[in-house]
MIDO-282787 format. One record per residue (C-alpha): y, x, z; residue in one letter; chain. Coordinates in Angstrom, 3 decimals, always signed. Each point is the difference from the previous one (the first is absolute). Layout:
BEGIN
Y:X:Z:a:A
...
//
This chain:
BEGIN
+0.000:+0.000:+0.000:x:A
+3.494:+1.170:-0.786:x:A
+1.542:+1.407:+3.218:x:A
+3.369:-1.703:-0.607:x:A
-1.676:-3.387:-0.582:x:A
-2.130:+0.515:+3.087:x:A
+3.051:+0.809:+2.132:x:A
+1.846:-3.078:-1.276:x:A
-2.991:-2.253:+0.762:x:A
-0.424:+1.461:+3.485:x:A
+3.684:-0.500:+0.759:x:A
-0.191:-3.626:-1.156:x:A
-3.091:-0.616:+2.122:x:A
+1.574:+1.545:+3.109:x:A
+3.180:-2.053:-0.491:x:A
-2.012:-3.185:-0.389:x:A
-2.109:+0.777:+3.053:x:A
+3.138:+0.627:+2.036:x:A
+1.713:-3.197:-1.144:x:A
-3.060:-2.237:+0.345:x:A
-1.534:+1.334:+3.194:x:A
-2.664:-2.324:+1.376:x:A
+0.564:+1.063:+3.589:x:A
+2.271:+2.065:+2.160:x:A
-1.854:+1.775:+2.776:x:A
+2.008:+0.826:+3.097:x:A
-1.734:+1.869:+2.757:x:A
+1.356:+1.567:+3.135:x:A
-2.515:+1.774:+2.144:x:A
+0.262:+1.585:+3.396:x:A
-2.063:+2.509:+1.912:x:A
-0.696:+0.168:+3.694:x:A
-1.161:+3.372:+1.256:x:A
-0.992:+1.075:+3.491:x:A
-0.011:+3.651:+0.969:x:A
-1.022:+1.467:+3.364:x:A
+2.624:+1.878:+2.019:x:A
-1.982:+3.209:-0.336:x:A
+0.362:+0.038:-3.808:x:A
+2.806:+2.235:-1.241:x:A
+1.529:+0.277:-3.464:x:A
-1.018:-3.452:-1.215:x:A
+2.050:-1.295:-2.921:x:A
-0.689:-2.995:-2.170:x:A
+2.342:+0.471:-2.920:x:A
-0.356:-2.469:-2.854:x:A
-3.510:-0.891:+1.187:x:A
-1.061:+3.643:-0.234:x:A
-1.214:+1.621:+3.204:x:A
+0.434:+3.769:+0.061:x:A
-3.025:+1.102:+1.999:x:A
+0.744:+3.682:-0.493:x:A
+3.021:-0.329:+2.310:x:A
-1.870:-1.790:+2.788:x:A
-1.504:+1.353:+3.194:x:A
-1.708:-1.533:+3.021:x:A
+0.765:+1.237:+3.517:x:A
-2.811:+0.242:+2.522:x:A
//
């Protein structure tokens, strides 16, 4: 298929999909985390826990 034709078709399809969306999904999640007092260096940044910076006392 001609690359220019393909690009034009893809752009038309994406525009149509955007304009005629069947659903709009909205989701807001939350996290609850418990950490013992003897844990040091715990960080939950953007749902990524950096274990290499953590230590446990005792």
